C-alpha positions as CSV (number, residue, x, y, z in Angstrom):
1,M,-25.6,30.1,-19.0
2,N,-22.7,28.8,-17.0
3,V,-21.2,25.4,-16.9
4,V,-23.2,24.2,-13.7
5,D,-26.6,25.5,-14.9
6,R,-26.1,23.8,-18.2
7,L,-25.1,20.6,-16.6
8,T,-27.9,20.7,-14.1
9,M,-30.4,21.2,-17.1
10,L,-29.1,18.1,-18.7
11,L,-29.4,16.0,-15.5
12,S,-33.1,16.8,-15.4
13,R,-33.5,14.7,-18.7
14,I,-32.3,11.4,-17.1
15,D,-34.8,8.9,-16.0
16,G,-32.6,7.1,-13.5
17,Y,-29.5,7.8,-11.6
18,G,-26.9,10.0,-13.4
19,E,-23.6,11.7,-12.8
20,I,-22.0,14.3,-15.0
21,R,-18.4,15.2,-14.6
22,Y,-16.7,18.2,-16.4
23,A,-12.9,19.0,-15.8
24,F,-10.1,21.4,-17.0
25,S,-6.7,20.1,-16.2
26,K,-3.1,21.4,-17.0
27,S,-0.1,19.1,-16.6
28,F,3.7,19.4,-17.3
29,T,6.4,16.7,-17.5
30,M,10.2,17.2,-17.9
31,E,12.7,14.2,-17.8
32,L,16.5,14.5,-18.0
33,R,18.5,11.3,-18.8
34,N,22.2,11.7,-18.1
35,S,21.8,15.5,-18.4
36,V,19.8,15.4,-21.7
37,P,16.2,16.4,-21.8
38,V,14.3,13.6,-23.3
39,T,10.8,14.8,-22.4
40,V,9.3,18.3,-22.3
41,N,5.6,17.8,-22.4
42,P,2.9,20.5,-21.4
43,V,-0.6,19.1,-21.6
44,D,-4.1,20.8,-21.4
45,M,-7.0,18.7,-21.2
46,V,-10.7,19.7,-21.1
47,G,-13.5,17.4,-21.0
48,G,-16.1,15.2,-19.3
49,S,-18.2,12.2,-18.8
50,I,-21.7,11.0,-18.2
51,R,-22.4,7.9,-16.2
52,I,-26.0,6.7,-16.1
53,L,-27.7,3.8,-14.3
54,M,-31.3,3.2,-15.9
55,P,-33.9,1.3,-13.7
56,G,-33.4,-2.3,-14.2
57,Y,-30.4,-2.0,-16.3
58,G,-26.5,-1.8,-16.1
59,W,-24.2,1.1,-16.2
60,G,-23.8,3.4,-19.1
61,F,-20.8,5.5,-19.7
62,A,-19.8,8.2,-22.2
63,V,-17.0,10.7,-22.6
64,F,-17.2,14.0,-24.3
65,N,-14.4,16.7,-25.1
66,S,-16.5,19.5,-25.5
67,L,-19.8,20.9,-24.2
68,D,-21.0,20.9,-27.7
69,D,-20.9,17.1,-27.7
70,I,-22.7,16.7,-24.3
71,E,-26.2,16.0,-25.8
72,R,-24.8,13.1,-28.0
73,S,-22.9,11.7,-25.2
74,L,-26.0,11.8,-23.0
75,I,-27.8,9.6,-25.6
76,D,-24.8,7.3,-26.0
77,A,-24.7,6.7,-22.1
78,I,-28.4,6.1,-21.8
79,D,-28.3,3.6,-24.8
80,S,-25.4,1.8,-23.3
81,S,-26.9,1.6,-19.9
82,R,-30.2,0.0,-21.6
83,A,-27.8,-2.5,-23.4
84,V,-26.7,-4.1,-20.3
85,V,-29.0,-6.3,-18.3
86,P,-27.3,-7.5,-15.0
87,E,-28.0,-10.8,-13.4
88,E,-28.9,-9.0,-10.2
89,P,-30.4,-5.4,-10.0
90,I,-27.8,-2.9,-9.2
91,E,-28.8,-1.1,-5.9
92,L,-26.8,2.1,-4.8
93,V,-26.6,2.8,-1.0
94,E,-28.3,6.1,-0.2
95,V,-26.2,9.0,0.6
96,E,-26.8,12.6,1.6
97,P,-26.2,14.8,-1.6
98,V,-23.3,17.2,-1.0
99,V,-23.1,20.8,-2.3
100,A,-19.5,22.0,-1.7
101,E,-16.6,23.9,-3.2
102,V,-13.1,22.5,-2.1
103,I,-10.1,24.6,-3.3
104,Q,-6.7,23.4,-2.3
105,D,-4.2,25.9,-0.7
106,V,-1.1,26.3,-2.6
107,D,1.7,28.2,-1.0
108,D,4.2,28.1,-3.8
109,D,2.2,27.7,-7.0
110,F,4.4,25.7,-9.5
111,R,2.4,27.1,-12.3
112,E,4.2,30.5,-11.6
113,H,7.6,28.9,-12.0
114,S,9.2,28.9,-15.6
115,L,10.2,25.9,-17.6
116,Q,13.7,27.2,-17.0
117,D,13.3,27.0,-13.2
118,K,12.1,23.5,-13.4
119,F,15.0,22.6,-15.8
120,D,17.6,24.1,-13.3
121,M,16.4,22.2,-10.6
122,L,16.8,18.9,-12.3
123,K,20.0,19.8,-13.8
124,E,21.4,20.5,-10.3
125,Y,20.3,17.1,-9.0
126,D,21.7,15.6,-12.1
127,E,25.1,17.0,-11.4
128,I,25.0,15.9,-7.9
129,G,24.3,12.4,-8.9
130,A,27.0,12.4,-11.5
131,A,29.5,13.4,-9.0
132,V,28.9,10.7,-6.5
133,D,30.5,7.8,-8.1
134,D,31.9,7.3,-11.7
135,R,30.3,3.7,-11.6
136,I,26.9,5.3,-12.1
137,I,25.9,4.9,-15.7
138,Q,22.5,6.1,-15.9
139,R,20.7,9.1,-14.1
140,V,17.0,9.8,-14.5
141,L,15.6,13.0,-13.1
142,R,11.8,13.5,-13.7
143,Y,9.4,16.4,-12.6
144,S,5.8,16.5,-13.3
145,D,2.9,18.7,-12.0
146,L,-0.9,18.6,-12.4
147,H,-3.4,21.2,-11.8
148,N,-7.2,20.1,-12.0
149,R,-10.7,21.8,-11.7
150,E,-13.6,19.4,-11.7
151,Y,-17.3,19.7,-11.5
152,L,-19.4,16.6,-10.3
153,L,-23.2,16.9,-10.5
154,T,-25.6,14.0,-9.7
155,T,-29.3,13.5,-10.3
156,E,-29.7,13.3,-6.6
157,G,-28.5,16.9,-6.0
158,A,-24.9,16.6,-5.4
159,R,-22.9,19.7,-6.6
160,I,-19.3,19.4,-6.0
161,V,-16.6,21.7,-7.3
162,T,-12.9,20.5,-6.5
163,E,-9.6,22.2,-7.4
164,T,-6.5,20.2,-6.7
165,A,-2.6,20.7,-7.3
166,D,0.2,18.3,-7.3
167,C,4.0,18.2,-8.3
168,V,6.4,15.3,-8.0
169,L,10.1,14.8,-8.1
170,R,11.3,11.3,-9.2
171,T,15.1,10.3,-9.1
172,S,16.6,7.0,-10.4
173,F,20.2,6.0,-10.5
174,R,21.9,2.9,-12.1
175,A,25.2,1.8,-11.4
176,R,27.4,-0.9,-12.9
177,A,30.7,-2.8,-12.1
178,A,31.6,-5.6,-14.5
179,D,28.4,-7.6,-15.0
180,I,26.8,-6.4,-11.9
181,V,24.1,-3.8,-12.3
182,Q,22.2,-2.1,-9.2
183,S,19.7,0.6,-9.1
184,S,18.3,3.0,-6.5
185,H,15.2,5.4,-6.8
186,R,13.4,7.9,-4.6
187,S,10.6,10.4,-5.2
188,Y,9.0,13.2,-3.3
189,A,5.6,14.9,-3.8
190,S,4.1,18.2,-2.7
191,R,0.5,19.4,-3.1
192,N,1.1,23.0,-2.2
193,S,4.6,24.1,-2.8
194,F,7.2,23.9,-5.8
195,T,9.9,25.0,-3.3
196,D,9.5,21.8,-1.4
197,L,11.1,19.9,-4.3
198,T,14.0,22.2,-4.6
199,N,15.8,21.5,-1.3
200,K,16.3,17.7,-1.8
201,Q,19.9,17.7,-2.7
202,D,20.7,15.4,0.4
203,I,18.1,12.9,-0.9
204,V,19.4,12.9,-4.4
205,E,22.9,12.4,-3.2
206,E,22.0,9.5,-0.8
207,T,19.9,7.9,-3.5
208,A,22.9,7.9,-6.0
209,R,25.4,6.8,-3.4
210,K,23.1,3.8,-2.5
211,A,23.1,2.6,-6.2
212,A,26.9,2.6,-6.1
213,Q,27.3,0.9,-2.6
214,L,24.9,-1.9,-3.6
215,L,27.7,-3.0,-6.2
216,D,29.9,-3.8,-3.3
217,A,27.2,-5.5,-1.2
218,K,26.8,-9.2,-1.3
219,S,23.6,-10.8,-2.0
220,V,21.4,-11.9,1.0
221,N,21.5,-15.8,1.6
222,G,18.2,-17.2,1.1
223,G,16.3,-18.5,4.2
224,V,13.8,-18.0,6.9
225,Y,14.6,-14.9,9.1
226,P,13.0,-12.6,11.6
227,V,12.7,-9.4,9.5
228,V,12.2,-5.8,10.3
229,L,10.4,-3.7,7.7
230,D,11.3,0.0,7.6
231,T,8.5,2.5,7.6
232,N,8.4,2.7,3.7
233,L,8.4,-1.1,3.0
234,A,5.8,-1.7,5.7
235,G,3.5,0.9,4.3
236,V,3.9,-0.5,0.7
237,F,3.4,-4.1,2.0
238,I,0.0,-3.3,3.7
239,H,-1.1,-1.5,0.7
240,E,-0.2,-4.1,-1.8
241,A,-0.7,-7.4,0.0
242,F,-3.6,-6.3,2.1
243,G,-5.3,-3.1,0.8
244,H,-6.3,-4.5,-2.5
245,L,-7.8,-7.6,-0.9
246,S,-10.0,-5.1,1.1
247,E,-11.5,-3.4,-2.1
248,A,-14.9,-4.6,-2.1
249,D,-15.4,-4.6,-5.9
250,H,-12.9,-7.5,-5.9
251,I,-14.7,-9.2,-3.1
252,E,-18.2,-9.0,-4.3
253,E,-17.3,-10.9,-7.5
254,N,-15.1,-13.6,-6.0
255,P,-16.6,-16.3,-3.6
256,Q,-13.2,-17.4,-2.6
257,A,-12.2,-13.7,-1.7
258,Q,-15.7,-13.5,0.2
259,E,-14.6,-16.4,2.4
260,M,-11.2,-15.3,2.8
261,M,-12.0,-11.8,3.9
262,K,-15.0,-12.7,6.1
263,L,-15.5,-10.0,8.7
264,G,-14.6,-11.1,12.1
265,R,-11.6,-13.2,11.1
266,K,-8.6,-12.9,13.1
267,F,-5.6,-11.9,11.4
268,G,-3.0,-10.8,13.7
269,P,-1.9,-9.7,17.1
270,E,-4.2,-7.4,19.2
271,F,-1.7,-4.7,18.6
272,L,-2.3,-4.7,14.8
273,N,-4.5,-1.9,13.5
274,V,-4.9,-1.1,9.7
275,F,-7.0,1.8,8.2
276,D,-7.5,3.6,5.1
277,D,-8.2,7.4,5.6
278,G,-8.8,10.0,2.7
279,R,-9.0,12.9,5.0
280,V,-5.8,12.8,7.1
281,M,-3.9,15.6,6.1
282,P,-4.1,17.9,2.9
283,E,-0.6,17.5,2.0
284,I,-0.7,13.7,2.0
285,R,-0.9,12.4,-1.7
286,G,-4.1,10.2,-1.2
287,T,-6.0,12.8,0.7
288,I,-9.6,13.6,-0.9
289,S,-12.5,15.6,0.6
290,Y,-15.1,13.5,-1.4
291,D,-14.8,10.5,-3.5
292,D,-15.7,10.5,-7.1
293,E,-19.4,9.6,-6.3
294,G,-19.6,12.5,-4.1
295,V,-19.4,10.4,-0.8
296,P,-17.4,12.2,2.0
297,A,-13.9,10.8,2.6
298,Q,-13.6,9.1,6.0
299,R,-11.5,6.7,8.2
300,T,-12.4,3.2,7.7
301,Y,-10.6,0.7,9.9
302,L,-9.9,-2.5,8.1
303,I,-8.2,-4.5,11.0
304,E,-8.8,-3.5,14.6
305,K,-7.1,-5.3,17.4
306,G,-6.0,-8.0,15.0
307,V,-9.5,-8.7,13.7
308,L,-10.9,-8.0,10.2
309,V,-13.8,-5.2,10.7
310,G,-14.2,-3.4,7.5
311,R,-13.6,-3.1,3.7
312,L,-13.5,-0.4,1.2
313,H,-16.7,0.5,-0.8
314,S,-18.3,2.3,-3.6
315,R,-22.0,2.8,-3.3
316,Q,-22.7,-0.1,-5.5
317,T,-20.5,-2.6,-3.4
318,A,-21.9,-1.3,-0.4
319,G,-25.3,-2.0,-1.5
320,K,-24.3,-5.5,-2.7
321,L,-22.7,-6.4,0.5
322,S,-25.3,-4.3,2.8
323,E,-22.7,-2.4,4.4
324,K,-21.9,1.4,4.5
325,P,-20.1,3.3,1.8
326,T,-16.8,4.4,2.7
327,G,-15.8,7.1,0.2
328,N,-13.4,5.0,-1.8
329,A,-14.9,5.2,-5.4
330,R,-12.1,6.9,-7.3
331,I,-11.2,7.8,-10.9
332,Q,-7.9,8.7,-12.7
333,D,-9.5,11.5,-14.5
334,F,-12.9,12.2,-16.3
335,R,-12.1,9.6,-19.0
336,Y,-12.8,6.8,-16.7
337,P,-15.8,5.6,-14.5
338,P,-15.2,5.3,-10.7
339,I,-13.9,1.9,-9.2
340,V,-13.0,1.0,-5.7
341,R,-9.7,2.3,-4.7
342,M,-7.5,2.9,-1.6
343,T,-6.7,6.5,-0.4
344,N,-4.1,6.7,2.4
345,T,-3.6,3.1,3.8
346,A,-1.7,2.5,7.1
347,I,-0.6,0.3,9.8
348,E,-1.3,2.4,13.1
349,A,1.5,3.0,15.5
350,G,2.1,0.1,17.9
351,P,3.1,-0.3,21.6
352,H,6.8,-1.2,21.0
353,P,9.6,1.5,21.1
354,A,11.2,1.7,17.8
355,K,14.6,2.1,19.3
356,N,14.3,-1.5,20.7
357,I,12.8,-3.0,17.4
358,F,16.1,-5.0,16.7
359,D,16.4,-6.5,20.3
360,G,16.7,-10.1,20.6
361,I,17.4,-10.8,16.9
362,E,20.4,-13.0,16.7
363,E,20.4,-13.1,12.9
364,G,17.8,-11.4,10.8
365,V,17.1,-9.0,7.8
366,Y,16.3,-5.2,7.9
367,A,14.5,-4.6,4.8
368,I,14.3,-1.1,3.4
369,D,12.3,0.7,0.7
370,A,10.0,-1.0,-1.9
371,Y,11.4,-1.7,-5.2
372,G,8.7,-3.8,-6.8
373,G,6.4,-6.9,-6.3
374,Q,3.3,-8.9,-7.1
375,T,0.4,-10.4,-5.2
376,Q,-1.9,-13.2,-6.2
377,L,-4.8,-13.2,-3.5
378,E,-3.1,-14.0,-0.2
379,N,0.2,-14.7,-1.7
380,F,3.0,-12.1,-2.2
381,S,6.5,-11.4,-3.6
382,F,8.1,-8.2,-2.7
383,S,11.7,-6.8,-3.6
384,A,13.1,-4.3,-1.2
385,G,15.2,-1.6,-2.4
386,H,18.0,-3.0,-0.2
387,G,18.7,-4.4,3.2
388,Y,21.0,-4.9,6.0
389,M,21.7,-8.0,8.0
390,I,20.8,-7.8,11.7
391,R,23.4,-9.6,14.0
392,D,23.0,-9.8,17.7
393,G,20.3,-7.1,17.9
394,K,22.4,-4.6,15.7
395,V,22.2,-3.4,12.2
396,A,25.3,-5.0,10.3
397,E,26.4,-5.2,6.7
398,L,24.6,-4.0,3.5
399,V,23.1,-6.7,1.5
400,R,21.1,-6.6,-1.8
401,D,18.7,-8.9,-3.8
402,V,16.4,-8.9,-0.8
403,V,13.1,-10.5,-1.8
404,L,10.3,-11.3,0.6
405,Q,7.7,-14.1,-0.1
406,G,5.0,-15.8,1.6
407,N,1.3,-16.0,2.6
408,L,-0.4,-12.7,3.8
409,F,-2.3,-14.4,6.5
410,E,0.5,-16.3,7.9
411,T,2.7,-13.3,7.7
412,L,0.2,-11.0,9.5
413,A,0.0,-13.6,12.2
414,N,3.8,-13.6,12.6
415,I,4.0,-10.0,13.2
416,D,5.9,-9.7,16.7
417,K,6.4,-6.0,17.2
418,I,5.0,-2.8,15.8
419,G,7.0,0.5,16.5
420,D,5.7,3.5,17.9
421,D,7.4,5.7,15.1
422,F,4.5,6.1,12.6
423,V,5.3,8.3,9.7
424,W,3.3,9.1,6.3
425,D,5.5,8.4,3.2
426,K,5.4,11.6,1.1
427,S,6.9,10.0,-2.0
428,G,5.2,10.5,-5.4
429,G,3.1,7.1,-5.2
430,Y,0.5,5.9,-7.6
431,C,-1.6,2.8,-7.4
432,G,-2.7,1.1,-10.7
433,K,-5.7,-1.0,-11.0
434,G,-8.3,-1.5,-13.9
435,G,-6.2,0.5,-16.2
436,Q,-6.3,3.6,-14.0
437,R,-3.6,5.2,-11.8
438,V,-4.6,7.3,-8.8
439,P,-2.4,9.1,-6.2
440,T,-2.2,7.3,-2.9
441,A,-0.1,7.4,0.2
442,E,1.0,4.7,2.8
443,G,2.1,5.1,6.4
444,S,3.6,2.7,8.9
445,P,6.0,2.4,12.0
446,H,8.7,-0.2,11.8
447,V,7.3,-3.7,12.0
448,K,9.1,-6.9,13.0
449,I,7.9,-10.1,11.6
450,N,9.0,-13.6,12.6
451,N,9.6,-16.5,10.0
452,V,9.8,-14.5,6.9
453,I,11.0,-16.3,3.7
454,I,13.8,-14.3,2.1
455,A,14.5,-15.6,-1.5
456,G,18.1,-14.4,-1.9
457,K,21.1,-16.2,-3.1
C-alpha cells in the first residue's frame, strides 16, 4: 500500500474535518566566519502531522515521525480536539477540494553540487570581503538549501503533492574604527539554480565596502523630513507595518484591530495600491500554488486606490468574518499547524517617474535597505541599513543611524509619490510569527513620504 492510499484509509476514520500531512525534506547549511567553517549541517527530516476539528469542539493536532506511529497520532489528535470547547463554534468556509501535483522546475540542482563546491563559493566571497578594507573585523558567509516533498490530504477530498526547492546566500560584514562599529548585510535566494548564487562577487564586494564606508559617515540629525524609501525598504515597510495588521487571525481576536482595520477606511492617496500575491512568479520566494489548507493561492488587494478593501485569511478566519478565503494559511513545516501568513506582499507601481522622485526636496533623507525594526499595532520603528541626505533635489552625503518612526496610518496618508520602478526583492527573506518562519518576498517601487520622524543623532 503506497503512502497516499494509507493516508486516505486513515482519513476515512475521522468523524469531522481532518488533514493529514506527510513530508520528506533534505537541508544543508554551511557558515564561514572569518574564513573558518563554524557550521556544516546536513539534515534529513521525515514525518507528518494530523489536524482534526471534531464537530462542536476545537482543533486537535498531533505530530508523527514515522508512519508506524500514525495510528497513535490519530487518537491523540481526536482526543486533543475533544478537550477544547470553543466559546463560539468554529466554521470553515467551504472550498472546492483540489487534486494536484506541483513539482518545481530546477535548472541547476543544488543537490548535485558537492560540499566542496559550496565551500569554495563561500571561501571566494570571504576573500573578496577581506580584501576590501582592513577595518572589516568580521565576515560571515552563510549558504543554505532545502528540498521538500509533501503530501496533503483532507477528509473533503483534497489530494495535493508539492515538491519545492530553495537555496540562499547570506553575507554580513562588520567594520570597526576606534569605538565605532558598523555593519552591512545582503542575501540572495534562488529556487531553481545553484549557479544563481555563484556570480554575486559584485554584490559581496559592495556589501563589505558599505560597512567600511559607514565608519566615515556621520549620524543623521534627528528631525522631521521628507523621506524617499528605496524599493527594498519600502517593501519591508509595507510587509511589517501593514501586512501583519492585514492577517485576519490577529483581527478576529482583537476588537481594537477590527475597528482599526475596518474595510472601506481610507488610508492613503488614490495612487496607493497594496496587494499580497502567492502566485506571481515561481522564482519569487513567497510563491506557492496552494496554501497549507489546500486553498489556491491568489492575488488579494489589501488597499486599492487608497482604501482598505481586503485582508488575508485562513478558512477559519474567513468563516468568522464572513469573507472569502485567500490562500494564506501557511506552515513552516509539518511540525506546525497552519496560521495566517503573508506570501509576496507589495506596493504596486505608481504614476510618478522614478527619475524625478527627489525633485522638490530641499532637505530630506534617502533611506536604503532594512536593517531591523518593530511594530506595535499601528506604531512602528525601522532602522534603515544606511541612508543619504537629499539636498536641493539631489542625493548627497552618506549618513548612518537612520531610524524611521511613526504611526502607520499617518505615514500612509503622507505618501506623496510612488515611483514607476517596481521590483521584487530576491533576497532570502523569512517572516516570523507564532514561533514559525516561512519564506516571503516583498516588492515595491521607490516611495516618497512627507513628514517622517527620523530618530538620528
